PAMARDREN-987120 format. One line per field, with one value per residue (C-alpha): x, y, z; residue number from 1; residue in one letter. Coordinates in Angstrom, 1 decimal. Each point is the difference from the previous one (the first is absolute). Layout:
xx = X, ... .
yy = Y, ... .
zz = Z, ... .
num = NUM, ... .
residu = A, ... .
***
This chain:
xx = 0.0, 1.6, -0.1, -0.8, 1.5, -2.1, 1.9, -0.2, 1.3, 3.2, -0.5, 2.4, 1.6, -0.4, 3.7, -0.7, -3.1, 2.0, 2.8, -2.3, -1.9, 3.1, 1.1, -2.2, 1.2, 3.6, -0.5, -1.8, 1.8, -0.7, -3.8, 0.1, 1.6, -2.4, -3.0, 1.2, 0.7, -3.7, -0.6, 3.0, -1.2, -3.4, 1.3, 2.8, -2.7, -2.2, 2.8, 1.5, -3.3, -0.8, 3.5, 0.2, -3.5, 0.9, 3.3, -1.6, -2.7, 2.5, 2.0, -3.2, -1.1, 3.4, -0.2, -3.4, 1.3, 3.0, -2.1, -3.0, -3.7, -1.0, 0.5, -3.1, -0.2, -2.7, -0.1, -1.9, -2.6, -1.5, -3.3, -2.9, 1.5, 3.3, 2.0, 2.0, -1.4, 2.4, 0.8, 0.4, 3.4, -0.1, -1.1, 3.2, -0.5, -3.6, 1.0, 2.6, -2.8, -1.5, 1.0, 1.7, 1.9, 3.8, 1.2, -1.6, 1.5, -1.0, 1.0, -1.6, 0.1, 2.0, -0.4, 3.6, 1.2, 3.3, 2.7, 3.6, 1.4, -0.9, 0.9, -2.7, -3.3, -2.7, -2.4, 2.5, -0.6, 1.2, -3.2, 1.0, -2.2, 0.7, -1.3, 0.5, 0.9, 0.4, 3.3, -1.6, -1.4, 2.8, 0.0, -3.8, 0.1, 2.9, 2.0, 3.7, 2.5, 2.1, 2.5, 0.4, -2.3, -3.7, -1.6, 1.1, -1.5, 2.3, 0.0, -3.8, 0.2, 2.5, -0.3, 1.0, -1.7, 0.1, -0.8, -1.9, 1.9, -1.8, 0.0, 3.9, 0.3, -2.3, 1.9, 3.4, 1.0, 2.4, 1.4, -0.9, 1.4, -1.4, -2.7, -3.3, -2.5, -3.4, -1.7, 2.7, 1.6, 3.2, -0.3, 2.8, -0.6, 1.1, -1.2, -1.3, -2.4, -0.2, -3.3, -2.8, -1.9, -3.2, -0.4, 1.5, -1.3, 2.7, 2.6, -1.0, 0.1, 2.4, -0.6, 0.6, -0.7, -3.3, 1.5, 2.1, -3.1, -1.8, 2.9, 1.1, -2.9, -3.1, -1.2, -3.1, 0.6, -2.8, 1.1, -1.1, 0.7, 0.2, 1.8, -0.4, 1.2, -1.9, 0.1, -0.7, -3.0, -1.6, 0.4, -3.6, -1.2, 2.2, -1.1, -3.6, 0.6, 2.9, -2.0, -2.2, 2.9, 2.1, -2.9, -2.9, -3.3, 1.3, 1.2, -1.3, 2.8, 2.7, 1.2, 1.4, 2.2, 2.4, 3.1, 0.9, -3.3, 1.6, 2.9, -2.6, -2.0, 3.2, 0.3, -3.6, 0.6, 3.1, -2.3, -2.2, 3.0, 1.5, -3.2, 0.1, 3.6, -0.7, -2.7, 2.5, 2.4, -2.7, -0.6, 3.8, -0.2, -3.0, 1.8, 3.0, -2.3, -1.4, 3.7, 0.7, -3.1, 1.0, 3.6, -1.4, -2.4, 2.8, 2.2, -2.6, -0.3, 3.8, 0.6, -2.7, 2.6, 1.5, -3.5, -0.7, 3.3, -0.6, -3.5, 1.3, 2.6, -2.8, -0.5, -3.6, -2.2, 0.3, 3.8, -0.2, -2.4, 2.2, 3.1, -1.5, -1.8, 3.4, 1.6, -2.6, 0.4, 3.8, -0.3, -2.3, 1.9, 3.1, -1.7, -1.5, 3.2, 1.8, -2.9, 0.1, 3.7, -0.4, -2.8, 1.8, 3.2, -2.1, -1.7, 3.4, 1.6, -2.9, -0.6, 3.7, 0.0, -2.9, 1.5, -2.8, 0.3, -0.5, -3.0, -0.9, -2.9, 0.6, -3.6, 0.7, 2.8, -2.0, -3.1, 2.0, 1.6, -3.4, -1.4, 2.6, -0.8, -3.6, 0.9, 2.3, -2.7, -2.7, 2.4, 1.3, -3.2, -1.4, 3.4, 0.6, -3.4, 0.5, 3.4, -1.4, -2.7, 2.4, -0.1, 3.5, -0.3, -1.3, 2.7, 2.8, -1.1, -0.2, 2.4 .
yy = 0.0, 3.2, 3.2, 3.2, 3.3, 3.1, 2.9, 3.1, 3.4, 1.1, 2.8, 3.0, 1.1, 3.6, 0.5, -1.4, 2.2, 3.1, -1.1, -0.8, 3.2, 2.1, -1.4, 2.4, 3.0, -0.7, -0.5, 3.5, 2.2, 3.4, -0.7, -1.2, 3.2, 2.2, -1.9, -0.1, 3.7, 0.8, -2.0, 1.6, 3.5, -0.7, -1.6, 2.7, 2.7, -1.6, -0.8, 3.5, 1.7, -1.8, 0.3, 3.8, 0.5, -1.9, 1.8, 3.4, -0.9, -1.4, 3.2, 2.1, -1.9, 0.3, 3.7, 0.2, -2.0, 2.4, 3.2, -1.2, 0.1, 1.9, 3.6, 2.1, 3.5, 2.5, 2.8, 3.2, -0.5, 2.7, 1.7, 0.6, 3.1, -1.7, 1.4, -2.0, -0.5, 1.0, -2.6, 1.2, 1.2, -2.6, -2.9, -2.0, 0.4, -1.2, -3.0, -0.9, -0.3, -3.0, -3.0, -2.4, 2.8, -0.2, 2.9, 2.9, 2.7, 2.4, 1.9, 3.2, 1.7, 3.2, 2.8, 0.3, -0.2, -2.0, 1.0, -1.4, 3.6, 3.6, 0.3, -2.5, 1.7, -0.4, -1.8, -2.9, -2.1, -3.4, -1.6, -0.1, 1.2, 1.0, -1.6, 0.6, -3.1, -0.9, -1.5, -3.4, -0.5, -2.1, -2.5, -0.3, -0.8, -2.2, 2.2, 0.3, 2.8, -0.9, 2.9, 2.6, 0.2, 0.4, 3.1, 0.4, 1.9, 2.8, -0.1, 0.0, 3.7, 0.9, 0.5, -3.5, -2.8, -3.7, -1.0, -3.1, -2.2, 1.2, 3.6, -0.1, -1.5, 2.6, 2.9, -1.5, -0.3, -2.9, 0.7, 1.9, 3.5, 1.4, 2.7, 0.6, 2.8, -0.2, 3.1, 2.6, -1.9, -1.8, -3.4, -2.5, -3.6, -2.2, -3.4, -2.0, -2.8, -3.5, -0.7, -0.3, -3.1, 0.5, 3.7, 0.5, 3.5, 1.1, -0.9, 3.1, 2.6, 2.1, -0.2, 2.7, 0.1, 1.3, 2.9, 1.1, -0.2, 2.4, 2.4, 0.2, -1.0, 1.2, -3.5, 0.0, -3.2, -2.1, -3.5, -1.4, -3.8, -1.8, -3.3, -2.5, -3.5, -2.3, -3.7, -2.3, -1.5, 3.4, 1.5, -0.3, 1.2, 3.2, 0.5, 0.1, 3.0, 1.8, 2.4, 1.3, 0.2, 2.1, 2.2, -0.2, 1.0, -0.2, -3.5, 0.1, 2.5, -2.5, -2.9, -2.9, -2.5, -2.8, 0.4, -3.6, -0.8, 1.3, -2.5, -2.8, 1.1, -0.3, -3.6, -0.7, 1.7, -2.2, -3.1, 1.2, 0.7, -3.4, -1.7, 1.8, -1.0, -3.5, -0.1, 1.2, -2.7, -2.6, 1.1, -0.3, -3.5, -1.0, 1.2, -2.2, -3.0, 0.5, 0.1, -3.3, -1.7, 1.3, -1.4, -3.4, -0.3, 0.8, -2.4, -2.8, 0.8, 0.0, -3.2, -2.3, -2.5, -0.1, -0.7, -2.6, -1.8, -0.1, -1.3, -2.7, -1.0, -0.5, 3.4, 0.3, 3.0, 0.8, 0.0, 2.5, 2.2, -0.1, 0.9, 3.2, 1.0, -0.3, 2.1, 2.7, 0.0, 0.3, 2.8, 2.0, -0.8, 1.3, 3.3, 0.1, -0.5, 2.5, 2.5, -0.5, 0.7, 3.1, 1.3, -0.5, 1.7, 3.0, 0.3, 0.0, 2.5, 2.5, -0.4, 0.6, 3.1, 1.4, -1.0, -2.4, -3.4, -2.7, -2.1, -2.7, -2.0, -3.8, -0.5, 2.2, -2.3, -3.2, 1.4, 1.0, -3.4, -1.7, 2.2, -1.1, -3.7, 0.6, 1.8, -2.9, -2.6, 2.1, 1.0, -3.5, -2.0, 0.4, -0.5, -3.1, -1.5, 0.9, -1.8, -3.1, -0.4, -0.2, -3.4, -1.5, -0.6, 3.4, 1.7, -2.0, 0.9, 3.8, 2.3 .
zz = 0.0, -1.1, 2.1, -1.8, 1.3, -0.2, -1.6, 2.0, -1.0, 1.8, 2.5, -0.1, 3.3, 1.0, -1.0, -3.4, -0.4, 0.7, -2.3, -2.9, 0.5, 0.0, -3.4, -1.9, 2.0, -0.6, -3.8, -0.4, 2.4, -1.6, -0.3, 3.7, 1.1, -1.8, 1.2, 3.6, -0.2, -0.2, 3.2, 1.7, -0.8, 1.5, 3.2, 0.4, -0.3, 2.6, 2.4, -0.3, 0.3, 3.2, 1.4, -0.7, 1.5, 3.1, 0.3, -0.4, 2.5, 2.5, -0.3, 0.4, 3.1, 1.6, -0.6, 1.6, 3.0, 0.3, -0.5, 2.0, -0.8, 3.1, -1.4, -0.7, -1.5, 0.6, -2.7, -0.3, -2.8, -2.2, 0.8, -2.3, -1.4, -0.9, 2.9, 2.4, 3.5, 2.8, 2.5, 3.7, 1.1, 2.9, -2.3, 0.8, 3.8, -0.3, -2.0, 2.6, 2.6, -1.9, 2.2, -2.5, -1.8, 0.5, -2.2, -1.7, -2.1, -2.9, -3.1, -1.4, -3.3, -0.1, -2.5, -1.2, -3.6, -0.3, -2.4, -0.4, 0.4, -0.1, -3.7, -0.9, -0.9, 2.6, -2.3, -0.5, 3.1, -1.3, 1.2, 3.7, 2.7, 3.7, 3.2, 3.6, 2.0, 3.6, 1.2, 0.8, -3.6, -1.2, 2.9, -0.3, -3.7, 0.2, -2.5, -0.3, -1.0, -2.9, 0.6, 2.6, 3.1, 0.9, 1.6, 3.6, 2.9, -0.8, -3.7, -0.3, 1.0, -2.6, -3.8, -0.7, -2.1, -0.7, -3.5, -1.3, -2.4, -3.1, 1.1, 0.4, -3.4, -1.6, 1.6, -0.8, 3.7, 0.5, 3.6, 3.1, 0.5, -3.2, 0.0, -1.7, -0.1, 1.8, -1.2, 0.7, 2.9, -0.6, 1.7, 0.8, -1.0, 3.0, -1.3, -2.8, 0.7, -1.3, -1.9, 2.6, -1.1, 2.1, -0.8, -3.5, -0.2, 2.4, -2.7, -1.8, 2.7, 2.0, 3.8, 2.4, 3.7, 1.3, 1.9, -3.0, -2.2, 2.3, 0.3, -3.6, -2.2, 1.9, 0.8, 2.3, 1.8, -1.3, -1.0, -3.3, 0.6, 3.3, 0.2, 2.8, 0.9, 2.3, 0.9, -2.8, 1.7, 0.4, -3.4, -1.0, 3.4, -0.3, -3.5, 1.0, 2.4, -1.7, -2.1, 2.8, 2.3, -2.5, -0.8, 2.6, -1.6, -3.5, -0.6, -3.6, -0.7, 0.8, -2.2, 1.9, -2.0, 0.7, -2.2, 0.2, -1.9, -3.2, 0.2, 0.7, -3.0, -2.1, 1.2, -1.1, -3.4, -0.5, 0.4, -2.9, -2.2, 0.9, -1.1, -3.3, -0.6, 0.9, -2.6, -2.6, 1.2, -0.4, -3.6, -0.7, 1.6, -2.2, -3.1, 1.1, 0.4, -3.5, -1.2, 1.8, -1.6, -3.4, 0.5, 1.0, -2.9, -2.4, 1.8, -0.5, -3.8, -0.4, 1.9, -1.5, -1.3, 3.5, 1.5, -2.7, 0.8, 3.7, -0.5, -2.4, 2.6, 2.6, 1.7, 1.1, -0.5, 3.8, -0.4, -3.0, 1.9, 3.1, -2.1, -1.6, 3.2, 1.8, -2.7, 0.4, 3.9, -0.4, -2.5, 2.2, 3.1, -1.5, -0.7, 3.5, 1.8, -2.2, 0.6, 3.8, 0.0, -2.2, 2.0, 3.3, -1.4, -1.3, 3.5, 1.7, -2.3, 0.1, 3.7, 0.7, -2.2, 1.9, 3.4, 0.8, 1.7, -2.7, 0.5, -2.5, 1.5, -0.2, -1.2, -3.1, -1.0, 0.7, -1.7, -3.0, -0.3, 0.5, -2.7, -2.5, 0.8, -0.7, -3.3, -0.9, 0.5, -1.8, -2.9, -0.5, 0.4, -3.5, -1.8, 2.2, -0.9, -3.6, 0.0, 1.7, -2.7, -2.9, -1.6, -0.3, -3.7, -0.8, 2.2, -1.6, -3.5, 0.9, -1.8 .
num = 1, 2, 3, 4, 5, 6, 7, 8, 9, 10, 11, 12, 13, 14, 15, 16, 17, 18, 19, 20, 21, 22, 23, 24, 25, 26, 27, 28, 29, 30, 31, 32, 33, 34, 35, 36, 37, 38, 39, 40, 41, 42, 43, 44, 45, 46, 47, 48, 49, 50, 51, 52, 53, 54, 55, 56, 57, 58, 59, 60, 61, 62, 63, 64, 65, 66, 67, 68, 69, 70, 71, 72, 73, 74, 75, 76, 77, 78, 79, 80, 81, 82, 83, 84, 85, 86, 87, 88, 89, 90, 91, 92, 93, 94, 95, 96, 97, 98, 99, 100, 101, 102, 103, 104, 105, 106, 107, 108, 109, 110, 111, 112, 113, 114, 115, 116, 117, 118, 119, 120, 121, 122, 123, 124, 125, 126, 127, 128, 129, 130, 131, 132, 133, 134, 135, 136, 137, 138, 139, 140, 141, 142, 143, 144, 145, 146, 147, 148, 149, 150, 151, 152, 153, 154, 155, 156, 157, 158, 159, 160, 161, 162, 163, 164, 165, 166, 167, 168, 169, 170, 171, 172, 173, 174, 175, 176, 177, 178, 179, 180, 181, 182, 183, 184, 185, 186, 187, 188, 189, 190, 191, 192, 193, 194, 195, 196, 197, 198, 199, 200, 201, 202, 203, 204, 205, 206, 207, 208, 209, 210, 211, 212, 213, 214, 215, 216, 217, 218, 219, 220, 221, 222, 223, 224, 225, 226, 227, 228, 229, 230, 231, 232, 233, 234, 235, 236, 237, 238, 239, 240, 241, 242, 243, 244, 245, 246, 247, 248, 249, 250, 251, 252, 253, 254, 255, 256, 257, 258, 259, 260, 261, 262, 263, 264, 265, 266, 267, 268, 269, 270, 271, 272, 273, 274, 275, 276, 277, 278, 279, 280, 281, 282, 283, 284, 285, 286, 287, 288, 289, 290, 291, 292, 293, 294, 295, 296, 297, 298, 299, 300, 301, 302, 303, 304, 305, 306, 307, 308, 309, 310, 311, 312, 313, 314, 315, 316, 317, 318, 319, 320, 321, 322, 323, 324, 325, 326, 327, 328, 329, 330, 331, 332, 333, 334, 335, 336, 337, 338, 339, 340, 341, 342, 343, 344, 345, 346, 347, 348, 349, 350, 351, 352, 353, 354, 355, 356, 357, 358, 359, 360, 361, 362, 363, 364, 365, 366, 367, 368, 369, 370, 371, 372, 373, 374, 375, 376, 377, 378, 379, 380, 381, 382, 383, 384, 385, 386, 387, 388, 389, 390, 391, 392, 393, 394, 395, 396, 397, 398, 399 .
residu = M, T, R, T, H, E, L, R, P, A, R, L, S, P, R, D, V, L, R, V, G, A, V, G, L, R, A, R, R, A, R, V, V, L, S, A, L, G, I, A, I, G, I, A, T, M, V, A, V, V, G, L, S, E, S, S, R, A, D, L, M, S, R, L, D, R, L, G, T, N, L, L, T, A, E, A, A, E, D, A, R, G, G, T, I, R, L, P, K, N, A, V, A, M, V, E, R, I, G, P, V, R, H, A, T, A, T, A, E, V, D, A, R, I, R, R, S, D, V, V, P, E, E, R, T, A, G, V, T, T, Q, A, A, R, T, D, L, L, S, T, L, G, G, E, V, A, R, G, T, W, L, T, S, A, G, E, H, L, P, T, A, V, L, G, A, V, A, A, D, R, L, G, I, T, R, P, G, E, T, I, M, L, N, D, T, R, V, A, V, V, G, I, L, E, P, V, E, L, V, P, T, L, D, R, V, A, L, V, G, F, P, A, A, K, R, Y, F, G, F, D, G, H, P, T, T, V, F, E, R, S, T, D, A, S, V, E, E, V, R, A, V, L, A, R, T, V, S, P, G, N, E, A, G, V, R, V, S, R, P, S, D, A, L, A, A, R, A, A, A, D, K, G, L, T, A, L, M, L, G, L, G, A, V, A, L, L, V, G, G, V, G, V, A, N, T, M, V, I, S, V, L, E, R, R, Q, E, I, G, L, R, R, A, L, G, A, T, R, N, A, I, R, L, Q, F, L, T, E, S, L, L, L, S, S, L, G, G, V, A, G, A, L, L, G, S, A, A, T, Y, G, F, A, R, A, Q, G, W, T, T, V, V, P, P, W, S, L, A, G, G, L, A, A, T, L, V, I, G, V, V, A, G, L, Y, P, A, I, R, A, S, R, L, H, P, T, V, A, L, N, A, T .
***
């Protein structure tokens, strides 16, 4: 009695599958590079957009932590006739009576035209205004002096000024000791400020002491803006009573704001821009996927004789499908890895140039690589099925 042996198709090991799938890539390197480039551009765009957005947001949050979110401002608003409402002279003292308030200070608009020197016509003011400031303004706002000194208890009585960063640039002042003209009074510049991030309007002004403003420029002593810092937990509580404390009986004439809200709004705006850029990256990724599919279809047409020979030697349809599907996955993965590296490098370079801490979320890299695998499967599925359906005789006779 003879024993018959059932013929079974040989199974390829994962290593053999990868080796066979890579044959087509090695044979057409230029086409592979161009096809993978589309995937790489899409992934690089998405990784860089997410990385730069997260790096920018991390820098913004660190600045908020450093500057604090417990600063409130109370400004005099305009009345129905367009005039500015005058805050009481003792507004700062009244704000300091609010329990949770730790520091309170003020600035005031001063009617003094600024010129670089007395030879400059009076109408040319360089877009710089004058404000009176208390000596505790800088410590309350968390500002810093770039060069020179801040107003002192003695200096606030003298014709001296501290310039904001933009004001100094517009006036051409580069160091303390130079003089400017406020109306017809020659004033010595004793300091130049670093940009004040929470109150950027101070970057464009020349600050003089309250006593000097009264003595030399006819200042009436009424503050224009009151600044206060309280405990973080009590910010909203203070905000609710600040207007009527600053101007009892006329709280509608006071605008209360939180400067840190502007920075937080920037973070929210960044999220919207990030979503838009991610959409553009997804479009580039889709175009790259179409390129991969096109490459695989052409590869099947060009390699029909190879497919026919493998089928004639016993390769099953599943083996042919697996070969071309693996080739598509390798092609898209090549583009995905290159794109992830390019996106990370772009994020690092730009973040370093901006002075940010580089943040590339791991989920963006993992998501990008996962997207390339999905694209590889989708782009290679139809060509793989088409290749597996070729009849060996027809494929071998193809020219």
